[in-house]
C-alpha positions in Angstrom: -5.5 -34.0 3.1 -8.8 -33.3 4.5 -8.7 -29.7 4.1 -7.7 -29.9 0.6 -10.6 -32.5 -0.1 -13.1 -30.0 1.5 -11.7 -27.1 -0.7 -11.9 -29.4 -3.9 -15.6 -30.3 -3.0 -16.5 -26.5 -2.3 -15.1 -25.6 -5.6 -16.5 -28.5 -7.5 -20.2 -27.6 -6.1 -19.7 -23.9 -6.9 -18.5 -25.0 -10.3 -21.8 -26.7 -11.1 -23.7 -23.5 -10.4 -22.5 -22.0 -13.6 -20.4 -18.9 -14.5 -22.8 -17.0 -12.0 -20.3 -18.2 -9.3 -17.2 -17.1 -10.5 -17.1 -14.1 -8.0 -17.7 -16.5 -5.2 -14.9 -18.7 -6.6 -12.4 -16.0 -7.0 -13.1 -15.0 -3.0 -12.9 -18.6 -2.1 -9.6 -19.3 -3.7 -8.2 -16.0 -2.4 -8.9 -17.0 1.3 -7.7 -20.6 0.8 -4.2 -19.5 -0.5 -4.0 -16.8 2.2 -4.4 -19.8 5.0 -1.9 -21.9 3.2 0.9 -19.3 2.5 0.8 -17.6 5.9 4.1 -18.9 7.7 3.8 -19.2 11.7 6.0 -16.1 12.0 3.9 -13.7 10.1 2.9 -10.5 11.8 -1.0 -10.1 11.8 -3.3 -7.3 12.5 -6.9 -6.5 12.5 -6.0 -3.4 10.8 -2.8 -2.3 9.6 -2.1 1.4 9.6 0.9 3.9 9.6 1.6 7.0 11.4 4.3 9.6 10.0 5.8 12.4 12.2 6.6 15.0 9.4 8.5 16.9 12.3 11.2 14.3 12.6 11.7 14.2 8.5 14.9 15.6 7.5 14.7 17.5 4.5 17.2 15.8 2.3 16.8 12.2 3.8 15.5 9.5 1.2 16.5 6.7 3.2 12.9 5.2 3.4 12.5 5.9 -0.4 15.7 4.2 -1.3 14.9 1.1 1.2 11.3 0.7 -0.1 12.2 1.2 -3.9 15.3 -1.2 -3.8 13.5 -4.0 -2.2 10.4 -3.7 -4.6 12.3 -3.5 -7.7 11.2 0.2 -8.6 12.4 1.2 -11.6 14.3 4.6 -12.1 13.7 5.7 -15.8 15.5 9.0 -15.0 12.5 11.5 -15.8 9.4 12.7 -14.3 7.0 11.4 -17.4 7.9 7.7 -16.7 8.5 8.1 -13.1 7.4 5.0 -10.7 6.9 6.0 -7.1 5.8 3.7 -4.0 6.7 6.3 -1.5 7.8 10.0 -2.1 7.9 13.4 -0.9 5.4 16.3 -1.6 4.9 20.0 -0.7 2.4 20.2 2.3 0.1 22.2 0.2 0.0 19.5 -2.5 -0.3 16.6 -0.2 -3.1 18.4 1.8 -4.9 20.6 -0.4 -7.8 22.5 1.5 -6.0 22.3 4.8 -3.4 25.1 4.2 -4.1 28.5 5.3 -2.3 32.0 5.3 -1.1 31.7 8.9 0.1 28.1 9.1 3.8 28.1 10.4 6.1 28.6 7.6 8.5 25.5 8.5 5.3 23.6 7.9 4.9 24.8 4.5 8.6 24.2 3.7 8.8 21.0 5.2 8.7 17.8 2.9 5.7 15.5 3.4 6.1 11.7 2.8 3.0 10.2 0.9 2.4 6.5 -0.1 -0.6 4.5 -0.8 -3.1 5.4 2.0 -4.7 1.7 1.9 -8.1 3.3 2.5 -10.8 1.7 4.4 -13.2 2.8 1.3 -10.8 2.4 -1.3 -12.2 3.7 -4.8 -9.5 2.1 -6.8 -11.0 -1.1 -5.8 -14.3 -0.4 -6.7 -13.4 0.8 -10.3 -11.1 -2.3 -11.3 -12.7 -4.4 -13.7 -10.5 -7.5 -13.2 -10.4 -7.3 -9.5 -6.3 -6.7 -9.9 -6.9 -4.3 -7.0 -8.4 -5.7 -3.8 -8.8 -5.3 -0.3 -7.4 -7.9 2.0 -10.4 -9.0 4.3 -8.1 -9.9 7.3 -6.1 -6.7 7.7 -7.4 -4.2 5.2 -4.3 -3.9 3.0 -5.0 -2.8 -0.6 -3.2 -5.3 -2.6 -2.3 -5.6 -6.4 -2.2 -8.8 -8.4 0.0 -7.9 -11.4 -1.2 -10.9 -13.3 -4.5 -9.5 -13.4 -3.7 -6.0 -14.3 -4.8 -5.0 -17.8 -3.3 -1.5 -17.7 -6.8 0.2 -18.1 -5.7 2.8 -15.6 -9.1 3.2 -14.0 -7.4 2.8 -10.7 -5.2 5.6 -11.3 -8.0 7.9 -12.2 -10.1 6.4 -9.2 -7.2 7.3 -6.6 -7.4 10.7 -5.4 -3.8 10.5 -3.9 -1.9 10.0 -6.9 -0.5 6.7 -5.4 -0.4 4.7 -8.3 2.1 4.5 -11.1 2.0 3.1 -14.6 4.8 1.2 -16.3 4.6 2.9 -19.8 8.0 1.2 -20.7 9.6 -2.3 -19.7 10.8 -1.3 -16.3 13.4 -4.4 -16.1 16.2 -2.7 -17.8 16.1 0.4 -15.4 16.3 -1.6 -12.1 19.7 -1.0 -10.8 20.1 -4.2 -8.8 16.9 -6.8 -8.8 16.0 -8.2 -5.7 14.9 -11.8 -6.4 12.6 -12.1 -3.5 10.4 -9.8 -5.1 8.5 -10.1 -8.6 9.6 -7.5 -11.1 6.7 -5.8 -13.3 6.1 -5.6 -17.1 5.2 -3.1 -19.6 1.3 -2.1 -19.3 1.2 -2.9 -15.3 0.2 -0.4 -12.7 2.0 -0.8 -9.1 1.9 0.8 -5.9 3.1 0.3 -2.2 1.8 -2.8 -0.7 2.7 -2.0 2.9 5.4 -4.6 2.6 3.2 -7.6 2.9 6.0 -10.0 1.8 8.0 -8.6 4.9 4.8 -9.0 7.2 4.5 -12.4 6.2 8.1 -13.2 7.3 7.6 -11.4 10.8 9.5 -8.1 9.6 8.0 -4.5 9.8 7.9 -2.5 6.5 11.3 -1.7 4.7 10.5 2.2 5.0 10.1 2.0 8.6 13.0 0.1 9.5 15.2 2.3 7.4 14.1 5.6 9.2 16.8 6.6 11.2 14.6 9.5 12.9 11.9 7.1 13.8 9.6 9.3 12.1 7.5 6.2 10.6 5.4 3.9 13.0 3.7 1.0 11.8 1.0 -1.3 13.8 -2.3 -2.6 14.4 -5.2 -0.1 15.0 -7.4 -2.9 16.5 -4.4 -3.3 19.1 -4.7 -0.6 22.0 -1.0 -1.5 22.9 0.4 -1.1 19.3 2.9 1.8 18.6 0.5 3.4 16.0 -2.3 3.6 18.5 -0.1 5.2 21.2 1.1 7.5 18.6 -2.3 8.4 17.7 -3.5 8.8 21.3 -0.6 11.0 22.4 -0.6 13.2 19.1 -3.2 15.2 17.1 -3.0 13.9 13.7 -4.4 14.6 10.3 -5.1 12.3 7.2 -5.1 13.4 3.5 -8.4 14.7 2.0 -10.5 13.3 4.7 -13.7 15.0 3.2 -13.8 12.1 0.4 -15.0 9.5 2.9 -12.2 7.0 1.7 -10.8 6.9 5.5 -7.0 6.8 4.8 -5.0 4.6 7.2 -1.9 6.7 7.0 -2.0 9.6 9.8 0.2 12.5 10.0 1.8 14.8 12.7 2.5 18.1 11.2 
């Protein structure tokens, strides 16, 4: 009760300052809600990151993709024009433009590369969003989306250099094979993307793609913890990131 009263007094005091305090109110409300909603079993980190060992990814395997899309109610429109993607495969040259050369091992060129939102340290999608529908969580660096704030302007799509966002040009709900009631569905005119499975982290579970991978090609953990699986992976192997020259600081690392 005391905490709620303090929050009410904070918001009341800031409200008296007028509309100029609106951004402050939004940040305060977001911080307060994150404190309330996090259960004790939630997984916490200073900076969540993912390592992907593309050498272990079988060519025809889509287990991680199917697990992600099923859990998050990603629609299947049946055509590339309307396709919604949270995690998918790309050619090496498309995933790492500028990092391909004539003498690279042939197997590397042919090997599928798993791609998703990079949850950048300096995310351009956050900077260009006019409604703060896209925001970066201060506590762990995950780049989030508030679907209710999204107005479908697609500035974030233009701002993302990785093609990691999809726009619902049609109502997605009729194209979801089996709706998972534990995760919200989206509407026409809303952009969506990978969220590092924040709803699973809140329940003490690893991301669905990581759990679904039989080859253990995906590793997830806290970069701020030297004993985490992802830190051990990065210390043991040389890794690359997508388009590092842009200064976005992607938090998905690849062994190629």
